C-alpha positions in Angstrom: 0.0 -0.3 -0.2 2.3 2.5 1.1 4.5 1.5 -2.6 1.2 2.5 -4.2 0.8 5.8 -2.4 4.7 6.8 -3.4 4.0 6.2 -6.9 0.6 8.0 -6.9 2.4 10.5 -5.3 5.3 10.8 -7.7 2.4 10.6 -10.8 1.1 13.6 -8.8 4.3 15.7 -8.8 4.5 14.9 -13.0 1.4 16.0 -13.3 1.4 19.3 -11.3 4.7 20.4 -13.0 3.3 19.8 -16.6 0.6 21.5 -15.7 2.4 24.4 -14.1 4.8 24.8 -16.8 2.5 24.6 -19.9 0.2 27.1 -17.7 3.2 29.6 -17.8 4.3 28.8 -21.7 3.1 30.5 -24.4 1.0 27.1 -26.6 1.8 28.6 -29.8 5.6 29.6 -29.7 6.1 25.8 -28.3 4.0 24.0 -31.2 6.1 26.9 -34.0 9.1 25.5 -32.4 8.0 21.6 -33.2 6.6 22.6 -36.4 9.8 23.8 -37.4 12.1 20.7 -36.5 14.4 20.4 -39.0 13.6 15.9 -39.5 16.9 14.5 -40.8 19.2 16.5 -38.0 16.3 15.2 -35.4 16.9 11.8 -37.1 21.2 12.2 -36.3 20.1 13.2 -32.7 18.0 9.4 -32.3 21.0 7.8 -33.5 23.3 9.5 -31.3 20.8 8.4 -28.7 21.0 4.9 -29.6 24.8 4.9 -29.9 24.3 6.1 -25.8 22.1 3.3 -24.6 24.6 1.2 -26.5 27.5 2.4 -24.5 25.4 1.6 -21.7 25.0 -1.9 -22.0 29.1 -1.9 -23.3 29.2 -0.4 -19.6 27.3 -3.2 -17.8 29.1 -5.8 -19.4 32.2 -4.9 -18.2 30.7 -6.0 -14.8 29.5 -9.0 -16.5 32.9 -10.0 -18.0 34.4 -9.3 -14.0 32.2 -11.8 -12.4 32.6 -14.3 -15.6 28.4 -14.4 -15.6 27.1 -16.7 -18.3 25.4 -13.5 -20.3 27.0 -12.9 -23.7 27.2 -9.5 -25.0 24.6 -9.8 -27.2 22.6 -10.5 -24.5 23.6 -7.7 -22.2 22.7 -5.4 -25.4 19.0 -7.2 -25.5 18.7 -6.7 -21.9 19.1 -2.8 -21.7 17.5 -2.4 -24.5 14.1 -4.5 -23.3 14.7 -2.9 -19.9 14.8 0.7 -21.2 11.5 -0.2 -23.3 9.3 -1.8 -20.3 10.4 0.9 -18.3 8.5 3.1 -20.2 5.2 1.3 -18.2 6.8 0.5 -15.1 5.5 2.1 -12.1 9.5 3.0 -10.5 12.2 4.1 -12.2 14.0 0.8 -10.6 11.9 -1.2 -12.7 14.3 -0.8 -15.1 17.4 -2.7 -13.3 14.7 -5.1 -12.2 13.8 -6.2 -15.7 17.7 -6.3 -16.7 17.8 -9.0 -13.2 15.0 -10.9 -14.7 16.5 -11.5 -17.7 19.9 -12.1 -16.6 19.9 -14.4 -13.8 18.2 -16.5 -16.5 21.2 -18.8 -17.2 22.8 -17.2 -13.2 20.9 -19.3 -11.1 23.2 -19.9 -8.5 24.6 -16.6 -9.4 22.0 -14.2 -8.9 23.5 -12.1 -6.0 26.5 -11.4 -8.7 23.7 -10.2 -11.3 22.6 -8.2 -8.5 26.0 -6.4 -7.8 26.5 -6.0 -11.6 23.5 -4.0 -11.9 23.8 -1.5 -9.1 27.4 -1.0 -9.1 26.9 -0.4 -13.0 24.0 2.0 -11.7 26.2 3.5 -9.2 29.6 4.4 -11.2 27.1 5.9 -13.7 25.3 8.2 -11.3 29.2 9.2 -10.4 29.9 9.8 -13.7 27.3 12.3 -14.5 27.9 14.2 -11.4 31.9 14.5 -12.0 31.0 15.7 -15.8 28.5 18.4 -14.8 30.9 20.0 -12.9 33.1 20.5 -15.4 30.8 23.0 -16.1 32.4 25.0 -14.0 35.7 25.1 -15.5 34.1 25.9 -18.5 32.1 28.8 -17.4 28.6 27.7 -17.6 26.9 29.9 -15.5 23.5 27.3 -14.4 26.1 25.0 -13.2 28.1 27.5 -11.3 24.8 28.2 -9.2 24.3 24.6 -8.1 28.4 23.7 -7.5 27.9 23.5 -4.3 24.9 20.9 -4.1 27.1 18.9 -6.8 29.9 18.5 -4.8 28.3 17.6 -1.9 26.3 15.0 -3.7 29.7 13.6 -5.3 31.8 13.5 -2.1 28.7 11.6 -0.6 28.3 9.1 -3.5 32.1 8.5 -3.5 32.5 8.4 -0.3 29.3 5.8 0.1 31.0 3.8 -2.5 34.6 3.5 -0.7 32.5 2.2 2.5 30.8 -0.2 1.0 33.9 -1.6 0.3 35.2 -1.8 4.2 34.7 -4.5 6.8 32.5 -1.9 8.9 29.9 -1.6 6.2 29.6 -5.5 5.7 29.1 -5.8 9.7 26.8 -3.2 9.8 24.6 -4.7 7.4 25.0 -8.4 8.3 24.1 -7.3 11.9 20.7 -6.1 10.8 19.9 -8.5 8.2 22.2 -11.8 8.3 20.0 -13.4 11.0 17.1 -13.5 8.7 16.2 -16.7 8.0 12.7 -16.1 6.2 13.2 -16.5 2.7 16.8 -17.1 2.9 17.6 -13.4 3.3 20.7 -13.7 5.2 21.8 -16.0 3.0 21.2 -14.1 0.4 22.7 -10.9 1.7 26.1 -12.8 2.4 26.2 -14.0 -0.9 25.8 -10.0 -2.5 28.1 -8.6 0.8 30.7 -11.1 -1.0 30.1 -10.5 -4.3 31.0 -6.8 -3.8 34.6 -8.0 -2.7 35.4 -8.0 -6.4 35.8 -4.4 -6.8 38.2 -4.3 -3.9 40.8 -6.4 -5.9 40.2 -5.3 -9.4 39.7 -1.4 -9.3 40.2 -1.2 -13.2 36.9 -2.2 -13.5 35.2 0.2 -11.4 37.3 3.1 -13.6 36.9 1.6 -16.8 33.4 1.4 -16.4 33.5 5.3 -15.3 35.1 6.4 -18.5 32.5 4.2 -20.4 29.8 6.4 -18.8 31.6 9.5 -19.7 31.4 8.7 -23.3 28.0 7.8 -23.1 26.8 11.2 -20.9 28.9 12.7 -24.4 26.6 10.9 -26.6 23.3 11.8 -25.2 24.7 15.2 -24.8 25.2 15.4 -28.6 21.6 14.0 -28.7 20.6 17.1 -27.2 23.2 19.1 -29.6 21.5 17.8 -32.7 17.8 18.5 -31.2 18.4 21.9 -30.3 19.7 22.4 -33.9 17.3 20.7 -35.7 15.4 23.3 -34.0 17.5 26.3 -35.6 19.4 26.9 -32.0 22.9 27.8 -31.7 23.9 26.3 -28.4 27.4 25.4 -27.5 28.2 21.9 -28.2 30.5 21.5 -24.9 28.0 23.3 -22.8 25.2 21.2 -24.4 27.0 18.1 -22.9 27.5 19.5 -19.5 24.2 20.5 -19.3 22.8 17.5 -20.1 24.3 15.8 -17.8 22.9 17.9 -14.6 19.8 17.2 -16.5 20.1 13.2 -16.6 21.4 13.4 -13.3 18.2 15.7 -11.4 15.9 13.2 -13.7 16.9 10.5 -11.7 16.2 11.8 -8.7 12.6 9.5 -7.6 10.2 12.1 -7.1 8.7 12.3 -10.2 7.2 9.0 -12.9 10.2 9.1 -15.2 11.7 12.0 -14.8 8.0 13.4 -16.7 8.4 17.4 -15.0 11.7 17.2 -13.5 13.4 16.5 -17.0 11.5 19.6 -18.4 12.4 21.8 -15.2 15.9 21.0 -15.7 15.9 22.2 -19.6 14.0 25.2 -18.6 16.7 26.2 -15.7 19.9 25.6 -17.5 18.5 26.5 -21.0 15.6 28.9 -21.3 17.7 32.0 -21.2 19.7 31.0 -23.9 16.4 29.3 -26.3 13.7 30.7 -24.4 11.2 29.2 -21.8 9.0 27.6 -25.2 12.3 26.5 -26.9 13.3 25.0 -23.5 10.6 22.8 -23.0 10.6 21.5 -26.7 14.1 20.6 -26.6 13.4 18.5 -23.6 9.9 16.9 -24.8 11.8 16.2 -28.2 15.0 14.5 -26.4 12.3 12.4 -24.2 10.3 11.5 -27.6 14.5 10.7 -28.9 15.2 8.5 -26.3 12.0 5.9 -26.8 12.5 6.4 -30.7 15.9 4.9 -30.2 15.4 2.0 -27.7 12.0 0.6 -28.3 12.4 -0.5 -31.5 14.4 -3.2 -30.4 13.6 -3.3 -26.7 10.0 -4.4 -28.2 10.8 -7.2 -30.4 13.0 -8.8 -27.3 9.9 -8.3 -25.1 8.3 -10.1 -28.4 10.9 -12.9 -28.7 11.7 -13.0 -25.3 8.6 -12.2 -22.7 9.8 -11.6 -19.1 9.8 -14.8 -17.0 11.3 -15.4 -13.5 13.1 -18.9 -13.3 13.4 -20.8 -10.1 15.2 -23.2 -8.8 13.3 -26.4 -7.9 14.5 -26.3 -3.9 13.0 -23.2 -4.5 9.1 -23.5 -5.4 
């Protein structure tokens, strides 16, 4: 019931934000922006978005390979794209990662802890890379990023500090003291396996470092997609600034206070770009960015879902 209420609250937040945005917007100007779009350039934006999601699969595969899980590079790509597609209809942002887990665990029934760990650390490193890339906006003189620099720095320090803490014996001791003795559904045993899976990163820091730089490449492609969207609408923005601003917006969108980032994303583009392209122009870029993402991953995601429906696999002893 609590989860349902929280999801309803997030939907309400998104509806409220969208209402306020459109209430304060000149609809005619907004529609003129949409009508004037250069479709060939917008198609380029979709292509760069697709490449960005491809690198998302590459990053996850780095962890899959490190764990020696039974998931091929081709399968990793399939699972990422189908999870993104199903994430459009699932009630929570975590649903994307849950779908990946559902698919990847099918051939790794005895190594579900490693599968879960690979997804968690993959996501965690990606968030750290997002914040770091956004902070480069200070060096490049992006005024809007400077205005939120303190908040971004504190978030980055917290994330890095928490990741380091996760690898310490103290973290393991605390978690085991809280959950280690729970025998129901073998929770204690599963927690122990999950903690053991994190030990990989203590001895193989190269995995984390390489995934960090892959995350940077991924965000550059997403930023390039936004740049081409702005050009498709006739706006002449600075390429580097767009990449850094897009990283900041992608980070803000990940905060789970709205449904799939709807409303938060538009607010981010308004905050960072309204002074350059106008209120309506910023909203147009945001909405076209959202739909370019859908167009870049949905065809493959839908095909995978049709051919390989989500199916939870259990071992006989778990039935």
